[in-house]
Structures are given as structure tokens and as C-alpha cells.
ZADO-1210 file (C-alpha; in nm, 4 decimals, padded with zeros to 6 digits):
<atoms>
<atom x="06.5330" y="18.4569" z="11.5545" code="MET" pos="1"/>
<atom x="06.5205" y="18.1255" z="11.7398" code="SER" pos="2"/>
<atom x="06.4818" y="18.1392" z="12.1145" code="THR" pos="3"/>
<atom x="06.7416" y="17.9847" z="12.3426" code="ILE" pos="4"/>
<atom x="06.4925" y="17.7119" z="12.4357" code="ALA" pos="5"/>
<atom x="06.4409" y="17.6302" z="12.0661" code="GLU" pos="6"/>
<atom x="06.8162" y="17.6203" z="12.0114" code="ASN" pos="7"/>
<atom x="06.8613" y="17.3857" z="12.3073" code="ILE" pos="8"/>
<atom x="06.6008" y="17.1533" z="12.1578" code="ALA" pos="9"/>
<atom x="06.7801" y="17.1563" z="11.8216" code="LYS" pos="10"/>
<atom x="07.1194" y="17.0818" z="11.9781" code="VAL" pos="11"/>
<atom x="06.9617" y="16.8089" z="12.1900" code="GLY" pos="12"/>
<atom x="06.8258" y="16.6489" z="11.8737" code="ALA" pos="13"/>
<atom x="07.1715" y="16.6638" z="11.7122" code="ARG" pos="14"/>
<atom x="07.3240" y="16.4957" z="12.0176" code="ILE" pos="15"/>
<atom x="07.0599" y="16.2206" z="12.0171" code="ARG" pos="16"/>
<atom x="07.1032" y="16.1568" z="11.6446" code="GLU" pos="17"/>
<atom x="07.4827" y="16.1471" z="11.6744" code="ALA" pos="18"/>
<atom x="07.4606" y="15.9111" z="11.9714" code="ALA" pos="19"/>
<atom x="07.2235" y="15.6832" z="11.7827" code="GLN" pos="20"/>
<atom x="07.4523" y="15.6807" z="11.4778" code="ALA" pos="21"/>
<atom x="07.7440" y="15.5786" z="11.7023" code="SER" pos="22"/>
<atom x="07.5344" y="15.3280" z="11.9003" code="GLU" pos="23"/>
<atom x="07.5914" y="15.5263" z="12.2193" code="ARG" pos="24"/>
<atom x="07.3573" y="15.6071" z="12.5056" code="ASP" pos="25"/>
<atom x="07.2874" y="15.9809" z="12.4769" code="CYS" pos="26"/>
<atom x="07.2614" y="15.9946" z="12.8577" code="ALA" pos="27"/>
<atom x="07.6416" y="15.9559" z="12.8643" code="THR" pos="28"/>
<atom x="07.6887" y="16.2808" z="12.6682" code="ILE" pos="29"/>
<atom x="07.6603" y="16.6053" z="12.8620" code="GLY" pos="30"/>
<atom x="07.5690" y="16.9392" z="12.7069" code="LEU" pos="31"/>
<atom x="07.7949" y="17.2121" z="12.8446" code="LEU" pos="32"/>
<atom x="07.6527" y="17.5521" z="12.7523" code="ALA" pos="33"/>
<atom x="07.9369" y="17.7921" z="12.6745" code="VAL" pos="34"/>
<atom x="07.8030" y="18.1214" z="12.8040" code="SER" pos="35"/>
<atom x="08.1103" y="18.3443" z="12.7725" code="LYS" pos="36"/>
<atom x="08.0237" y="18.7009" z="12.6649" code="THR" pos="37"/>
<atom x="07.6531" y="18.6228" z="12.7111" code="LYS" pos="38"/>
<atom x="07.4466" y="18.7991" z="12.9797" code="PRO" pos="39"/>
<atom x="07.3137" y="18.6374" z="13.2935" code="ALA" pos="40"/>
<atom x="06.9637" y="18.6665" z="13.1481" code="THR" pos="41"/>
<atom x="07.0614" y="18.4242" z="12.8696" code="ALA" pos="42"/>
<atom x="07.1905" y="18.1733" z="13.1252" code="ILE" pos="43"/>
<atom x="06.8672" y="18.2101" z="13.3210" code="ARG" pos="44"/>
<atom x="06.6692" y="18.1317" z="13.0043" code="GLN" pos="45"/>
<atom x="06.8881" y="17.8296" z="12.9308" code="ALA" pos="46"/>
<atom x="06.8419" y="17.7009" z="13.2855" code="HIS" pos="47"/>
<atom x="06.4652" y="17.7433" z="13.2558" code="ALA" pos="48"/>
<atom x="06.4854" y="17.5292" z="12.9401" code="ALA" pos="49"/>
<atom x="06.6609" y="17.2504" z="13.1288" code="GLY" pos="50"/>
<atom x="07.0349" y="17.3204" z="13.1302" code="LEU" pos="51"/>
<atom x="07.2441" y="17.3154" z="13.4465" code="GLN" pos="52"/>
<atom x="07.6079" y="17.3149" z="13.3315" code="ASP" pos="53"/>
<atom x="07.7662" y="17.6372" z="13.2054" code="PHE" pos="54"/>
<atom x="08.1191" y="17.7018" z="13.0771" code="GLY" pos="55"/>
<atom x="08.2996" y="18.0330" z="13.1140" code="GLU" pos="56"/>
<atom x="08.6351" y="18.1504" z="12.9734" code="ASN" pos="57"/>
<atom x="08.6787" y="18.4892" z="13.1363" code="TYR" pos="58"/>
<atom x="08.7138" y="18.4875" z="13.5133" code="LEU" pos="59"/>
<atom x="08.5882" y="18.8328" z="13.6107" code="GLN" pos="60"/>
<atom x="08.2877" y="18.8075" z="13.3816" code="GLU" pos="61"/>
<atom x="08.2079" y="18.4633" z="13.5213" code="ALA" pos="62"/>
<atom x="08.2284" y="18.5748" z="13.8841" code="LEU" pos="63"/>
<atom x="07.9873" y="18.8608" z="13.8168" code="GLU" pos="64"/>
<atom x="07.7381" y="18.6246" z="13.6547" code="LYS" pos="65"/>
<atom x="07.7724" y="18.3716" z="13.9353" code="GLN" pos="66"/>
<atom x="07.6794" y="18.6412" z="14.1847" code="LEU" pos="67"/>
<atom x="07.3806" y="18.7507" z="13.9792" code="GLU" pos="68"/>
<atom x="07.2618" y="18.3901" z="13.9363" code="LEU" pos="69"/>
<atom x="07.3319" y="18.2676" z="14.2898" code="SER" pos="70"/>
<atom x="06.9635" y="18.1771" z="14.3335" code="ASP" pos="71"/>
<atom x="06.9967" y="17.9021" z="14.0699" code="LEU" pos="72"/>
<atom x="07.1520" y="17.5545" z="14.1278" code="PRO" pos="73"/>
<atom x="07.4053" y="17.5858" z="13.8457" code="LEU" pos="74"/>
<atom x="07.7227" y="17.3851" z="13.7875" code="ILE" pos="75"/>
<atom x="08.0086" y="17.6072" z="13.6721" code="TRP" pos="76"/>
<atom x="08.2903" y="17.4933" z="13.4452" code="HIS" pos="77"/>
<atom x="08.6017" y="17.7024" z="13.3776" code="PHE" pos="78"/>
<atom x="08.7129" y="17.6306" z="13.0211" code="ILE" pos="79"/>
<atom x="08.9547" y="17.9128" z="12.9345" code="GLY" pos="80"/>
<atom x="09.3320" y="17.9539" z="12.9646" code="PRO" pos="81"/>
<atom x="09.4426" y="17.9870" z="13.3271" code="ILE" pos="82"/>
<atom x="09.6909" y="18.2437" z="13.4531" code="GLN" pos="83"/>
<atom x="09.8698" y="18.1410" z="13.7725" code="SER" pos="84"/>
<atom x="09.7529" y="18.4536" z="13.9544" code="ASN" pos="85"/>
<atom x="09.3873" y="18.3651" z="13.8837" code="LYS" pos="86"/>
<atom x="09.3839" y="18.0160" z="14.0330" code="THR" pos="87"/>
<atom x="09.2416" y="18.1058" z="14.3767" code="ARG" pos="88"/>
<atom x="08.9033" y="18.2408" z="14.2583" code="PRO" pos="89"/>
<atom x="08.8778" y="17.9536" z="14.0107" code="ILE" pos="90"/>
<atom x="08.9427" y="17.7027" z="14.2903" code="ALA" pos="91"/>
<atom x="08.6870" y="17.8768" z="14.5087" code="GLU" pos="92"/>
<atom x="08.4018" y="17.9298" z="14.2633" code="HIS" pos="93"/>
<atom x="08.3982" y="17.6503" z="14.0048" code="PHE" pos="94"/>
<atom x="08.2945" y="17.2842" z="14.0061" code="ASP" pos="95"/>
<atom x="08.4988" y="17.1804" z="13.7011" code="TRP" pos="96"/>
<atom x="08.8119" y="17.3076" z="13.5281" code="VAL" pos="97"/>
<atom x="08.8647" y="17.1769" z="13.1723" code="HIS" pos="98"/>
<atom x="09.1773" y="17.3715" z="13.0821" code="SER" pos="99"/>
<atom x="09.4613" y="17.2578" z="13.3105" code="VAL" pos="100"/>
<atom x="09.7762" y="17.2183" z="13.1007" code="ASP" pos="101"/>
<atom x="10.0639" y="17.2449" z="13.3470" code="ARG" pos="102"/>
<atom x="10.1460" y="17.1143" z="13.6909" code="LEU" pos="103"/>
<atom x="10.2006" y="17.4551" z="13.8534" code="LYS" pos="104"/>
<atom x="09.8396" y="17.5499" z="13.7849" code="VAL" pos="105"/>
<atom x="09.7110" y="17.2148" z="13.9144" code="ALA" pos="106"/>
<atom x="09.9152" y="17.2458" z="14.2324" code="GLU" pos="107"/>
<atom x="09.7788" y="17.5943" z="14.2979" code="ARG" pos="108"/>
<atom x="09.4197" y="17.4842" z="14.2348" code="LEU" pos="109"/>
<atom x="09.4620" y="17.1978" z="14.4805" code="SER" pos="110"/>
<atom x="09.6247" y="17.4142" z="14.7478" code="ALA" pos="111"/>
<atom x="09.3607" y="17.6862" z="14.7114" code="GLN" pos="112"/>
<atom x="09.0487" y="17.4662" z="14.6953" code="ARG" pos="113"/>
<atom x="08.8415" y="17.5440" z="15.0084" code="PRO" pos="114"/>
<atom x="08.8337" y="17.2548" z="15.2533" code="ALA" pos="115"/>
<atom x="08.4532" y="17.2547" z="15.2799" code="GLN" pos="116"/>
<atom x="08.4095" y="17.1981" z="14.9049" code="LEU" pos="117"/>
<atom x="08.4350" y="16.8624" z="14.7280" code="PRO" pos="118"/>
<atom x="08.7404" y="16.7889" z="14.5158" code="ALA" pos="119"/>
<atom x="08.7607" y="17.0049" z="14.2032" code="LEU" pos="120"/>
<atom x="08.6880" y="16.8071" z="13.8850" code="ASN" pos="121"/>
<atom x="08.9798" y="16.8446" z="13.6437" code="ILE" pos="122"/>
<atom x="09.0315" y="16.7822" z="13.2740" code="CYS" pos="123"/>
<atom x="09.3783" y="16.8159" z="13.1262" code="LEU" pos="124"/>
<atom x="09.3855" y="17.0159" z="12.8048" code="GLN" pos="125"/>
<atom x="09.5886" y="16.8504" z="12.5297" code="VAL" pos="126"/>
<atom x="09.7009" y="17.0273" z="12.2130" code="ASN" pos="127"/>
<atom x="09.6382" y="16.7386" z="11.9745" code="VAL" pos="128"/>
<atom x="09.6898" y="16.9510" z="11.6611" code="SER" pos="129"/>
<atom x="10.0212" y="17.1017" z="11.7727" code="GLY" pos="130"/>
<atom x="09.9057" y="17.4574" z="11.7014" code="GLU" pos="131"/>
<atom x="10.1387" y="17.7182" z="11.8455" code="ALA" pos="132"/>
<atom x="09.8453" y="17.9487" z="11.9176" code="SER" pos="133"/>
<atom x="09.6551" y="17.6914" z="12.1246" code="LYS" pos="134"/>
<atom x="09.6845" y="17.6171" z="12.4947" code="SER" pos="135"/>
<atom x="09.7338" y="17.2602" z="12.6088" code="GLY" pos="136"/>
<atom x="10.0112" y="17.0255" z="12.6991" code="CYS" pos="137"/>
<atom x="10.1681" y="16.8153" z="12.4271" code="SER" pos="138"/>
<atom x="10.0775" y="16.4468" z="12.3948" code="PRO" pos="139"/>
<atom x="10.4335" y="16.3696" z="12.5067" code="GLU" pos="140"/>
<atom x="10.3938" y="16.5736" z="12.8266" code="GLN" pos="141"/>
<atom x="10.0555" y="16.4237" z="12.9125" code="LEU" pos="142"/>
<atom x="10.1457" y="16.0980" z="13.0966" code="PRO" pos="143"/>
<atom x="10.3708" y="16.2655" z="13.3533" code="ALA" pos="144"/>
<atom x="10.1260" y="16.5522" z="13.4058" code="LEU" pos="145"/>
<atom x="09.8298" y="16.3169" z="13.4504" code="ALA" pos="146"/>
<atom x="10.0155" y="16.1032" z="13.7027" code="LEU" pos="147"/>
<atom x="10.1219" y="16.4087" z="13.9023" code="ALA" pos="148"/>
<atom x="09.7679" y="16.5516" z="13.9086" code="VAL" pos="149"/>
<atom x="09.6263" y="16.2252" z="14.0445" code="THR" pos="150"/>
<atom x="09.8481" y="16.2754" z="14.3507" code="GLN" pos="151"/>
<atom x="09.7056" y="16.6174" z="14.4400" code="LEU" pos="152"/>
<atom x="09.4666" y="16.5959" z="14.7348" code="PRO" pos="153"/>
<atom x="09.1887" y="16.8399" z="14.6434" code="ASN" pos="154"/>
<atom x="09.1572" y="16.7585" z="14.2737" code="LEU" pos="155"/>
<atom x="08.9794" y="16.4742" z="14.0973" code="LYS" pos="156"/>
<atom x="09.1235" y="16.4035" z="13.7547" code="LEU" pos="157"/>
<atom x="08.8240" y="16.3166" z="13.5371" code="ARG" pos="158"/>
<atom x="08.9717" y="16.3120" z="13.1868" code="GLY" pos="159"/>
<atom x="09.0995" y="16.5126" z="12.8928" code="LEU" pos="160"/>
<atom x="08.9915" y="16.8141" z="12.6878" code="MET" pos="161"/>
<atom x="09.0964" y="16.9411" z="12.3477" code="THR" pos="162"/>
<atom x="09.0237" y="17.2205" z="12.0991" code="ILE" pos="163"/>
<atom x="09.1616" y="17.0840" z="11.7714" code="PRO" pos="164"/>
<atom x="09.2442" y="17.2916" z="11.4668" code="GLU" pos="165"/>
<atom x="08.9138" y="17.3874" z="11.2994" code="PRO" pos="166"/>
<atom x="08.8189" y="17.1808" z="10.9960" code="SER" pos="167"/>
<atom x="08.5064" y="17.1282" z="10.7886" code="ASP" pos="168"/>
<atom x="08.6236" y="16.7800" z="10.6916" code="ASP" pos="169"/>
<atom x="08.4531" y="16.5099" z="10.8980" code="ARG" pos="170"/>
<atom x="08.7439" y="16.2662" z="10.8713" code="ALA" pos="171"/>
<atom x="08.9896" y="16.5312" z="10.9918" code="THR" pos="172"/>
<atom x="08.7605" y="16.6211" z="11.2799" code="GLN" pos="173"/>
<atom x="08.7240" y="16.2601" z="11.3875" code="GLN" pos="174"/>
<atom x="09.0980" y="16.1935" z="11.3632" code="ALA" pos="175"/>
<atom x="09.1717" y="16.4677" z="11.6165" code="ALA" pos="176"/>
<atom x="08.9072" y="16.3437" z="11.8583" code="PHE" pos="177"/>
<atom x="09.0175" y="15.9829" z="11.8137" code="ALA" pos="178"/>
<atom x="09.3690" y="16.0928" z="11.9065" code="ARG" pos="179"/>
<atom x="09.2447" y="16.2367" z="12.2373" code="LEU" pos="180"/>
<atom x="09.0500" y="15.9196" z="12.3159" code="ALA" pos="181"/>
<atom x="09.3574" y="15.7110" z="12.2349" code="GLU" pos="182"/>
<atom x="09.5773" y="15.9240" z="12.4606" code="LEU" pos="183"/>
<atom x="09.3308" y="15.8817" z="12.7448" code="GLN" pos="184"/>
<atom x="09.3115" y="15.5055" z="12.6998" code="ALA" pos="185"/>
<atom x="09.6904" y="15.4766" z="12.7097" code="HIS" pos="186"/>
<atom x="09.7079" y="15.6559" z="13.0462" code="LEU" pos="187"/>
<atom x="09.5567" y="15.3467" z="13.2144" code="ASN" pos="188"/>
<atom x="09.3909" y="15.5657" z="13.4770" code="LEU" pos="189"/>
<atom x="09.0309" y="15.5514" z="13.5984" code="ASP" pos="190"/>
<atom x="08.9009" y="15.8390" z="13.3850" code="LEU" pos="191"/>
<atom x="08.5473" y="15.8930" z="13.2597" code="ASP" pos="192"/>
<atom x="08.5503" y="16.2249" z="13.0724" code="THR" pos="193"/>
<atom x="08.6359" y="16.3406" z="12.7210" code="LEU" pos="194"/>
<atom x="08.5545" y="16.7111" z="12.6826" code="SER" pos="195"/>
<atom x="08.5589" y="16.7655" z="12.3078" code="MET" pos="196"/>
<atom x="08.3392" y="16.8930" z="12.0305" code="GLY" pos="197"/>
<atom x="08.1741" y="17.2306" z="11.9733" code="MET" pos="198"/>
<atom x="07.8860" y="17.3672" z="11.7670" code="SER" pos="199"/>
<atom x="08.0443" y="17.2825" z="11.4282" code="HIS" pos="200"/>
<atom x="08.1865" y="16.9383" z="11.5049" code="ASP" pos="201"/>
<atom x="07.9878" y="16.7821" z="11.7887" code="LEU" pos="202"/>
<atom x="07.8817" y="16.4864" z="11.5727" code="GLU" pos="203"/>
<atom x="08.2444" y="16.3899" z="11.5033" code="ALA" pos="204"/>
<atom x="08.3296" y="16.4263" z="11.8723" code="ALA" pos="205"/>
<atom x="08.0390" y="16.2071" z="11.9819" code="ILE" pos="206"/>
<atom x="08.1436" y="15.9423" z="11.7286" code="ALA" pos="207"/>
<atom x="08.4824" y="15.9264" z="11.9029" code="GLU" pos="208"/>
<atom x="08.3531" y="15.9136" z="12.2599" code="GLY" pos="209"/>
<atom x="08.2877" y="16.2707" z="12.3822" code="ALA" pos="210"/>
<atom x="08.1181" y="16.2866" z="12.7210" code="THR" pos="211"/>
<atom x="08.0954" y="16.6686" z="12.7263" code="TRP" pos="212"/>
<atom x="08.0276" y="16.8731" z="12.4152" code="VAL" pos="213"/>
<atom x="08.0932" y="17.2450" z="12.4708" code="ARG" pos="214"/>
<atom x="07.8290" y="17.4397" z="12.2786" code="ILE" pos="215"/>
<atom x="07.8073" y="17.8171" z="12.2574" code="GLY" pos="216"/>
<atom x="07.7120" y="17.9558" z="11.9158" code="THR" pos="217"/>
<atom x="07.4426" y="17.6960" z="11.8411" code="ALA" pos="218"/>
<atom x="07.2708" y="17.7806" z="12.1722" code="LEU" pos="219"/>
<atom x="07.3245" y="18.1527" z="12.2199" code="PHE" pos="220"/>
<atom x="07.4101" y="18.2836" z="11.8729" code="GLY" pos="221"/>
<atom x="07.7325" y="18.4478" z="11.7621" code="GLU" pos="222"/>
<atom x="07.9700" y="18.5708" z="12.0298" code="ARG" pos="223"/>
<atom x="07.9463" y="18.9320" z="12.1402" code="ASP" pos="224"/>
<atom x="08.2884" y="19.0932" z="12.1790" code="TYR" pos="225"/>
<atom x="08.1618" y="19.4451" z="12.2446" code="SER" pos="226"/>
</atoms>
């Protein structure tokens, strides 16, 4: 069994190699540790090994871990689907939200962001593969949504996020990520973030410009649903 620190080193090496292959500076690629279903002790180990950014999908679980880890200077990212009635605690307790896909949710996050906190960093989730089971706005809905979010006072639109249809084919992987990068470029907004790529396809995502790769399994092992 590899330790979390060993896994972090392996993923770091993959990121560096992918950046080198794409002639990118690996300092422009952030490692977001997806810690959903994993205990606070695992996050503490990952922080001790050098990680600071952690992504959570399930609100109540995340809030409990935040409380337990309040002694650590962690940066919390919400990356799961957002129900309208859950926006207040997300606005109050997270630094980033990667999964905004409709204006109502963005408006609530802005209205409920505490005044003493900096603007909430936002990525808009786009369903590039058109899967009915996936969250995300459509590419056609994106321009109007992005423009509206830039007008909200307590949010900072940073970029786009996607979870494309899984594929083992590198060309298929890259095509989906290239589509997200293309959509962002066509917005003609001052955006700096592409949140895309996971344990199985981070190399393809980095080749197409990812600035956050969201890694869970390769760091913490298989997900625990119990």
C-alpha cells in the first residue's frame, strides 16, 4: 500500500512530465486533492506532504471536516452539484466553487457571501459531452451565463470546469478538453482557470491547458461509499 505522501509524489511527477511534454510551466498547473468520502486524517496527511487545496462534493461531510481541520491553513473548493437550498453554507465556508451551472445558484452565492470575506472564486461547469446524467450548462447557454456572473458583486469568475464522458482514448479525452478551452477563449473575458482532468486523464487535460487537475483516486485510493 502506497502512502498518501508517496501518491502525491507520483501524481506530481505525472504533472511535471505532462507539462514538459506540452511545453508548459508546471507551476501554472494546480493539484486539487479531491477528498470526498475520505477522513480528515487523510487530508491532514496530504497537507503534511505539501498540499493545500482540497475539493469536496458533499456539503455536510465537508463542513464536518472543515471544523475538524480548522487548525490548518487549507483552501476549500466545492466541486459537487449545488442545490439552491445549500448555497448559504457554501458561500460562507468555501474559497472556490467549480460547479456553478445556472444563474440562480450564482445569484444566491453572491447574495450570501459574507461581507468580510473576499469574493468567491467561481468556475462555470460546462457539459461538453452532452450527457443527460451530468451537471453543467450547455455550450450554447455559457456566454449569457458567464456575462451575467461577471456582474455579480461578491463573485469572481475565474474560468470553466468540465467532467467529460469517460474514455480511455487519448484523442477523445483531448477533444473534450480542447472544446472547453475553445469555449473559454471565445468568451473574451479575463479568465485564468480551466478546471479539468482527473486521475485517469490528467495528461490529456494538461495538454489542452488545464490549470487545476482534480485528483482523488490516485492520491487517496478508491472511493469509500460506506
